[in-house]
C-alpha positions as CSV (number, residue, x, y, z in Angstrom):
1,X,-10.4,56.8,-38.3
2,X,-14.1,56.1,-38.8
3,X,-15.9,54.5,-36.0
4,X,-18.4,51.8,-37.1
5,X,-21.7,51.3,-35.4
6,X,-23.0,48.0,-34.2
7,X,-25.5,47.1,-36.9
8,X,-26.9,43.7,-36.0
9,X,-26.9,40.9,-33.4
10,X,-27.5,37.2,-33.6
11,X,-29.1,35.2,-30.9
12,X,-27.9,31.7,-30.4
13,X,-29.9,29.6,-28.0
14,X,-28.2,26.6,-26.3
15,X,-30.5,24.9,-23.8
16,X,-31.4,27.5,-21.2
17,X,-28.5,29.8,-22.1
18,X,-28.7,32.6,-24.7
19,X,-25.5,33.9,-26.1
20,X,-25.6,37.3,-27.8
21,X,-22.9,37.8,-30.4
22,X,-22.5,41.3,-31.8
23,X,-20.2,42.2,-34.7
24,X,-19.0,45.6,-35.8
25,X,-19.5,45.7,-39.5
26,X,-17.2,47.3,-42.0
27,X,-19.4,46.9,-45.1
28,X,-19.6,43.1,-44.9
29,X,-20.0,40.3,-42.4
30,X,-16.9,38.9,-40.7
31,X,-15.5,35.7,-42.1
32,X,-16.0,32.3,-40.4
33,X,-12.6,32.4,-38.6
34,X,-13.3,35.9,-37.2
35,X,-16.8,34.9,-36.3
36,X,-15.6,31.9,-34.3
37,X,-13.0,34.0,-32.6
38,X,-15.6,36.5,-31.5
39,X,-17.9,33.7,-30.3
40,X,-15.1,32.3,-28.1
41,X,-14.8,35.7,-26.4
42,X,-18.4,35.5,-25.2
43,X,-18.6,33.9,-21.7
44,X,-21.6,31.8,-21.0
45,X,-21.7,29.2,-18.2
46,X,-24.1,26.4,-19.1
47,X,-26.4,25.0,-16.5
48,X,-24.6,22.0,-14.9
49,X,-27.1,19.4,-13.6
50,X,-27.7,15.7,-13.8
51,X,-25.2,13.0,-12.9
52,X,-21.5,13.0,-13.5
53,X,-19.6,9.7,-13.4
54,X,-15.9,9.8,-12.6
55,X,-13.5,6.8,-13.0
56,X,-10.4,7.7,-10.9
57,X,-7.3,6.1,-9.5
58,X,-7.8,4.8,-6.0
59,X,-5.3,7.3,-4.5
60,X,-7.6,10.1,-5.5
61,X,-10.5,8.8,-3.3
62,X,-10.5,11.4,-0.5
63,X,-9.4,14.4,-2.6
64,X,-11.9,13.8,-5.4
65,X,-14.7,13.3,-2.9
66,X,-14.0,16.8,-1.6
67,X,-13.8,18.2,-5.1
68,X,-17.2,16.6,-5.9
69,X,-18.8,18.1,-2.8
70,X,-17.6,21.6,-3.8
71,X,-18.9,21.2,-7.3
72,X,-22.3,20.0,-6.1
73,X,-22.6,22.9,-3.7
74,X,-21.9,25.4,-6.6
75,X,-24.2,23.6,-9.0
76,X,-27.5,22.5,-7.2
77,X,-29.0,19.6,-9.1
78,X,-25.6,18.0,-9.9
79,X,-24.7,14.6,-8.5
80,X,-21.1,13.3,-8.8
81,X,-20.6,9.5,-8.5
82,X,-17.3,7.7,-8.5
83,X,-15.6,4.4,-9.4
84,X,-12.2,4.3,-7.6
85,X,-9.8,1.5,-8.5
86,X,-6.4,0.8,-9.9
87,X,-5.9,2.7,-13.2
88,X,-5.5,-0.4,-15.4
89,X,-8.7,-1.9,-14.0
90,X,-10.6,1.3,-14.8
91,X,-9.1,1.5,-18.3
92,X,-10.1,-2.1,-18.9
93,X,-13.7,-1.5,-17.7
94,X,-13.9,1.5,-20.1
95,X,-12.7,-0.7,-22.9
96,X,-15.3,-3.3,-22.1
97,X,-18.1,-0.7,-22.4
98,X,-18.5,0.7,-18.9
99,X,-20.1,4.1,-18.9
100,X,-18.3,7.1,-17.4
101,X,-17.8,10.8,-18.2
102,X,-14.2,11.2,-16.9
103,X,-11.1,9.1,-16.5
104,X,-8.3,10.2,-14.1
105,X,-5.2,7.9,-14.1
106,X,-2.2,7.7,-11.8
107,X,0.2,7.7,-14.7
108,X,0.4,8.7,-18.4
109,X,0.9,5.1,-19.5
110,X,-2.7,4.1,-18.8
111,X,-4.1,7.3,-20.3
112,X,-2.1,6.8,-23.5
113,X,-3.4,3.2,-23.7
114,X,-6.9,4.5,-23.2
115,X,-6.4,6.9,-26.1
116,X,-5.2,4.1,-28.3
117,X,-8.3,2.0,-27.6
118,X,-10.4,5.1,-28.2
119,X,-12.2,5.2,-24.8
120,X,-11.0,8.8,-24.1
121,X,-10.6,11.7,-26.5
122,X,-9.3,15.2,-26.6
123,X,-6.8,16.7,-24.2
124,X,-5.6,14.9,-21.1
125,X,-3.9,17.6,-18.9
126,X,-1.7,16.6,-16.0
127,X,-3.6,18.0,-13.0
128,X,-1.5,16.9,-10.0
129,X,1.6,14.9,-8.9
130,X,2.4,12.5,-6.1
131,X,5.3,10.9,-4.3
132,X,5.9,7.6,-2.6
133,X,6.3,6.8,1.1
134,X,6.8,3.6,3.1
135,X,4.4,2.7,5.9
136,X,4.6,0.3,8.8
137,X,2.1,-0.7,11.6
138,X,2.2,1.4,14.7
139,X,3.8,-1.5,16.7
140,X,6.4,-2.0,13.9
141,X,7.0,-5.7,14.6
142,X,9.8,-5.9,12.1
143,X,11.6,-2.9,13.6
144,X,11.9,-1.1,10.3
145,X,13.7,2.2,10.8
146,X,14.8,3.1,7.2
147,X,13.8,2.3,3.7
148,X,16.9,0.0,3.4
149,X,15.3,-2.2,6.1
150,X,12.7,-3.4,3.6
151,X,15.5,-5.8,2.4
152,X,16.1,-7.4,5.8
153,X,15.4,-11.1,6.0
154,X,11.9,-12.0,7.2
155,X,10.3,-8.7,6.5
156,X,6.7,-9.1,5.1
157,X,6.5,-6.5,2.4
158,X,3.2,-5.6,0.6
159,X,3.1,-3.8,-2.7
160,X,0.6,-3.1,-5.4
161,X,1.1,-5.4,-8.4
162,X,3.5,-4.2,-11.1
163,X,0.7,-3.3,-13.6
164,X,-0.7,-0.7,-11.2
165,X,1.1,2.7,-11.4
166,X,2.0,2.7,-7.7
167,X,3.3,-0.9,-8.0
168,X,5.5,0.1,-10.9
169,X,6.8,3.2,-9.1
170,X,7.5,1.1,-6.0
171,X,9.6,-1.4,-7.9
172,X,11.5,1.5,-9.6
173,X,12.2,3.0,-6.2
174,X,13.6,-0.3,-4.9
175,X,15.8,-0.6,-7.9
176,X,17.2,2.9,-7.5
177,X,17.8,2.4,-3.8
178,X,20.3,-0.4,-4.5
179,X,23.0,2.3,-4.9
180,X,22.6,3.2,-1.2
181,X,21.1,0.0,0.4
182,X,23.5,-2.5,-1.3
183,X,23.8,-4.0,-4.7
184,X,21.4,-6.9,-3.9
185,X,18.9,-4.7,-2.1
186,X,16.3,-4.9,-4.9
187,X,16.5,-8.7,-5.0
188,X,16.2,-9.0,-1.2
189,X,13.3,-6.6,-1.0
190,X,11.4,-8.3,-3.9
191,X,12.0,-11.7,-2.1
192,X,10.2,-10.2,0.9
193,X,7.0,-9.5,-1.0
194,X,4.2,-11.5,0.6
195,X,1.2,-10.0,-1.3
196,X,0.5,-7.9,-4.4
197,X,-2.6,-5.8,-4.4
198,X,-4.9,-4.4,-7.2
199,X,-4.7,-0.9,-5.9
200,X,-2.9,1.3,-3.3
201,X,-5.7,1.4,-0.8
202,X,-5.5,-2.4,-0.4
203,X,-1.8,-2.0,0.5
204,X,-2.7,0.6,3.1
205,X,-5.4,-1.8,4.6
206,X,-3.0,-4.8,4.8
207,X,-0.5,-2.7,6.8
208,X,-3.2,-1.2,9.0
209,X,-4.4,-4.7,9.9
210,X,-0.8,-5.9,10.6
211,X,-1.0,-8.4,7.8
212,X,2.2,-6.9,6.4
213,X,5.3,-5.4,8.1
214,X,5.6,-2.7,5.5
215,X,4.1,-1.3,2.3
216,X,4.9,1.4,-0.2
217,X,2.1,3.8,-1.0
218,X,1.5,7.4,-2.1
219,X,2.0,10.2,0.4
220,X,-1.7,11.2,-0.2
221,X,-2.8,7.8,1.1
222,X,-1.5,8.6,4.6
223,X,-4.6,10.4,5.7
224,X,-5.3,11.5,9.3
225,X,-7.5,8.4,9.7
226,X,-4.7,6.2,8.4
227,X,-2.0,7.8,10.6
228,X,-3.8,6.4,13.7
229,X,-2.7,3.0,12.6
230,X,0.6,3.4,10.8
231,X,4.0,5.2,11.0
232,X,5.8,6.5,7.9
233,X,9.3,5.7,6.6
234,X,10.6,8.4,4.3
235,X,11.9,7.6,0.8
236,X,14.8,9.8,-0.2
237,X,14.4,12.0,-3.3
238,X,17.3,10.2,-4.9
239,X,15.2,7.0,-5.3
240,X,11.7,8.3,-4.9
241,X,9.3,8.5,-7.9
242,X,7.2,11.3,-9.1
243,X,3.7,10.2,-10.2
244,X,1.8,12.3,-12.7
245,X,-2.0,12.2,-13.0
246,X,-3.7,13.0,-16.3
247,X,-7.5,13.5,-16.6
248,X,-9.6,13.2,-19.8
249,X,-13.2,13.1,-21.0
250,X,-14.3,9.7,-22.1
251,X,-15.6,8.9,-25.6
252,X,-19.0,7.8,-24.1
253,X,-19.4,11.0,-22.1
254,X,-23.1,11.7,-21.3
255,X,-22.7,14.9,-19.3
256,X,-20.1,17.0,-21.1
257,X,-20.9,20.2,-19.3
258,X,-20.4,18.6,-15.9
259,X,-17.2,16.9,-17.1
260,X,-15.7,20.1,-18.3
261,X,-16.7,21.8,-15.0
262,X,-15.0,19.1,-12.9
263,X,-11.8,19.4,-14.9
264,X,-11.9,23.2,-14.5
265,X,-12.2,22.8,-10.7
266,X,-9.2,20.4,-10.4
267,X,-7.1,22.7,-12.5
268,X,-8.2,25.9,-10.6
269,X,-6.5,27.4,-7.6
270,X,-9.3,26.1,-5.4
271,X,-9.0,22.6,-6.7
272,X,-5.2,22.6,-6.5
273,X,-5.5,23.7,-2.9
274,X,-7.8,20.8,-2.1
275,X,-5.4,18.3,-3.6
276,X,-2.5,19.9,-1.8
277,X,-4.4,19.5,1.5
278,X,-4.5,15.8,0.8
279,X,-0.7,15.7,0.3
280,X,-0.7,15.8,-3.5
281,X,1.8,18.1,-5.3
282,X,0.1,20.9,-7.3
283,X,1.1,21.0,-10.9
284,X,2.7,24.4,-10.5
285,X,5.2,23.2,-7.9
């Protein structure tokens, strides 16, 4: 077999990065498909600087702050800023023209709606999962010992509203638990709701302050700081809910290189480790 010599190289300059593409010629230049395939094999990390704006579900607050710090350390000159809120609120803000580079939702429903309204585009990989847990104040005035106790008369229950992913998941959990807690458990628990919040962090705060006897939140929301004020009540797997978190680049993205870098981190072993440390469930588990 004849070995062909490298006969030419093309220099493609992208910003401050120069990519060198070399083709082994066999009497003619490679076709467009082959050329693009060869280009994709060349690794070039663009310089990631400037500002990255991330719209993310409130439950990601602590974990994403840590991810951002790691990314800033590895890319001097990059500044990551956040808008944490309920997923429907964030989607609505994007639809109304708010500027962001990334959108991370606590469920696929909000992401699919964002796609339909053309505020995000491209892939939206699931990057982490989460589960529910009930919380009560340390002094536990309602003497709640089990999840079924949320249906006891007089219990002041706080949930996120049904439009927020955690609020939807919480109500699904109450409905499923009726098989164990009594046929009318869901109705009794719903009757006990004294407040409905815009995001999961507000539920946590209400319970911390003793303004509610119990709340349903994500496991990731029970941080070491929160544990000083609340105790947890487990929710059995039979009626717990698995939350899935997708992430996508927005249509109005201004810093695509930084957006891609952020997604790469949360999908990496390092990023998954950070998320797991905050009680999220890595996508591989």
